[in-house]
N, C-alpha and C positions, 0 to 999 in steps of 0.2 A: 707679497700681497699688494693689492691695488688700493690706494687711498680713496675712500668714498668721496663723491663730489661734495657732500655736505660738510666735509672736514677740510676742504681746500682753503677755506678762509684762515685756518690755523697755520701760523708760520714760525713762531718763536718757541723757545723752550718754555717760556712763561705761559704761552697760549695752551700748550699741551698739558702742562701741569694743572692749569685751571680746568681744562676740559676733562682730564682724567679724574680729578677730584669730584667734579659734578657727576660724572658717570658712576663713580663709586658710590656716591650718596644715593643716586637713583636706584642702584642695584641693591642697596641696603647691605653692603658688605659689613663685616665685623672685623675688629682689629684687636690688638693686644699682644702681638708677636714682635714687639720692638717699636711699634708705631701706635699712636693714640688717635689719629684722625685720618680722614680721607686725603687731606691736603699733604700731610707728611708722607704718606705711603705713595701717593701719586708722584711726588717729587723724587722720592728714592728710586722708583721704577723708571721714570723718565731719564734720570741721570745715569742709572745703570745701563739702560739701552744705548746711551750715547757714550759709554765708557768714561764717564766723568766721576770723580771722587765725590763722596757724600758732602765734603766741605767746600764744594765748588762755589766761588763767590757769587752773590746775587747780581753783581754788575754784569754777568754774562747771560742772565736769564732772557735778555732781549735779543740774543743771537738768533739769526734765521737758520732753520734747518734745511738740509738738502732733501731731495725726494727720498733717497734711501734711508736717511735718518728718520724722516717722518714715518715711513713704513715700519721701521723697527720699533719706534715708540708706540704707535697705534697697536701693533701686534702684541707687545708685552702688556699694555693696559687692558686690551680685550681678553687676553689670556687670564689675567687676574679676575676679571668679571665673569668670564665663561666657566672657569673651573672652581673659583672661590678658594684656590690654593693661597696660603699665606705667602706674602712677597718673598720671604727668605727661601722658601722651597722652590720658587720660580727661578731666583737668581743663584741658588746654591751658596748663599752668603749671608752671614749675620755678623753684627758688631757687638762686642761686649768689652767693657772697660777700655774703649777706644781701640780695640784690636779686632782684626777681621778673622772670621772663622768659617770653615766649610760646614754646611749643614745639608741634610736631606731627611727624608721621611723616617729614617731609622732613629732619629733623636728629636727631643724637644728643641724648639727654637730658643736660643739663649735670651733671657729677659729677667733673670733673678736680681733682686735688689742686693743680694750678697756681693755683687760687684762693687757697690759703694763701700762695703766693709773692707774688701780687699784694697781698694784705693786709699783707704785710711789706715792700712796696715793693722786692721782689727783693733785699733785704739778706740776708746779707752778701756775696752774690756780685756785687752791683752797687752802685756809689756812686749812690744814688737822686737826689742833687742834680745829677747830670750826665746824667740821662735826658731826652733831647729828642725822640727818634724811636723808636717802638715798632711792630713788626709782629706781628700775630697771624695766623700761617699756618695754613691749614685751620680757619678760624674757626667754621664750622658756624652755630650760633644767634647767634654774636656775643657770647656771655656774657663771655669772657675780655677781648675788646676793650673792651666797655662798662665792666667792672670796672676795667680798666687806665686808661681815660680818667677815671674818678672818682678813682682813686688819684693820677694825674698830670695834673691839669687843664690845665697849661700845655704838656704834651707833644703832639706830633703822632702820632696813633695811626692805623695802617692795619689793615684786616681783609680777608683774601683767602681765596677758596675756589674750587675748580674747579667746584663745583655751583651752578648758577643757582638751583635750588630752595632750597638752603641760604641763599644770599644774600638771597632774598626774605624768609625768616624773620628773618635778621639785620637787614634793613631795618625790619621791624616792631618789633624790639627797640630799634633806634636811635631810632625815633619815640617809642616808649614812654618812653624815658629822655631825650628832648629832646636827642639827640646826632646827629641826622641831618645837621646841617651841620658836624659836627666830626670824627667818626670817618669815615675814607675807606674805602668798600667797593670791592673790586676783584675782578673775575672773573679768575682766573689759575690755570694749572696750575703750582703751586708758584711759582717766581720768574719764569716766562716773561714775564709782563706788566709787570715792574718792572725793566727793565735799568738798571744803574747806581745804583739806589737802595740806600742803606745805612742801617742802624738800630743804635741803641745796644743795644736788647734785641729779640730775636725769641722769641716764645712759640709753641709748636707742639704740638698734640694731633692727630697725623696718624693715619690708619689704621695699626693695628699688630697686628691679630689674625691669628695664623697659621692655616694651612689646617685643622689638627687642631681648634683651638678654634672655628673658624667652624662646623665640622660638628657640634660638640658643644653649640652654643648652645641654651638653653632657649627655650620659646615666647615669653617676654617679650622676649628679646633679638632675636628674629627680626622683631619689629616695626620695629626700627631700620634705617635705610638701609645696605645692605651696602657702598656706596661709602665710607662713613665708617669701616668696620671692617676689611674684608678687605685683607691685605697680603702675599699670597703664602705660600710654604711656610714661611719662617722668621719671618714677621711684620715683615720689614724692607725690603720692596720699595720703599716710599715713603721710608723713612728713608735708604736708600742714596742716593737721588736728592737728598734734602735735603743730606746731608753733602757730596755732590759739588759743590754750587753755593753753599752758604750762606756760605762764606768771602768771596765776592765781594759779599756784602750786609750784612756786619757792619762797623760803624764801628770806629775804633781803640778798643781795650779793650772791644769789643762782645762780648756773650754770647748764646747761644741755649739756651733751656730746651726740651727735647724729652721728651714723655711716650711711653713705649713699653710700659708695663704689664707683662704677663706675658712680653713678648719681651725683658726686661732681660737675662736670661742669654744669649740668642742674640746680643744686641748686644755684650756684654762679650767673648764668644768671637770674634766676627767682627772686632772692632776692638781688639785687645789693645794696639796701639801708641798709641791715642787717649786722651789725658787726659780722663777724664770724672768729674765729681763727682756721686754719686747722692744726691739730697736726702732727708733724714730729716724726715718731717712730724710735727708735734705732734698734729694732729687726724685722722690716718689717711691711708692712701694710700701708694703707692710707685711705682717704675718711671719716675721723672722724673730726668733728668740735666741738668747744667749743663756746657756746653762753651764754652770761650773761643775767640774767633776766632784768636788766635795759635797755638792748638794744632791747628787744622784742617789745617795744611800736612802733618801726619803721615799724613793719610788718602789724599791723592791718589796718591803714588808707589806705595805697596803695592798699592792697588786697580788701578792701571794695570798693574803687574807681573802680578797675578792674571789680568787680562783678556787 
């Protein structure tokens, strides 16, 4: 591409980050796929176009770009504006727990606050020294399962999903992290393909977007697969099924961490008898609860009565 004359005044990395963030703001782009602002996303895309790592020092931001580099930077910034694709789908890369992952439109872009739980070895809700088996239910790209295997190298980690497309992406990430022979991938509609299997920890970022929020999604969020988002009128269609069955798949003293996002209020209202601990995150995020296996018996009888 040819750089427009109006942009010839831009010379440094800093110049293009500033210009990109201004253009993003004018285009009223929306974020939430790993970045919270136009400035953060513009910087990421500029550095990606220049093959610079995300932690590139600020001292190099005043480096002057070559003509070819300027063209690459302008092209990727204009692509973000013109298509409204989330940055991760443009670069085919996302970061989670400090680790790089391949992503495309077959999976949601990693952004779950469950990553902070993994980084803390699920403490204080779990005695990390006793974690032997972990299941990442609705694994998507496999990012939580991969990060968990890094955190618990001696543990047996499973990763399951109903979507064969998602599992193909997860397999790419297992290969990328040399974990293809360690993390077990399983195609399963929740627990259907794992009868009798029990785990010390289950992590789950299931579909939890209610019908109203699905309808209100911005263009950026419409690029993501609806199968990983839509969860009925109250956002709990999948969570209901998980709670019905998960008690049979938790080991003694086992726990499940479920992310329900904006459906937190609906879950509290729907399950007033269920002991849930809502996690407070140091680095942002909410809507994740911890439920102990011993407390799940309070769910079955009231639900049966309602049915």
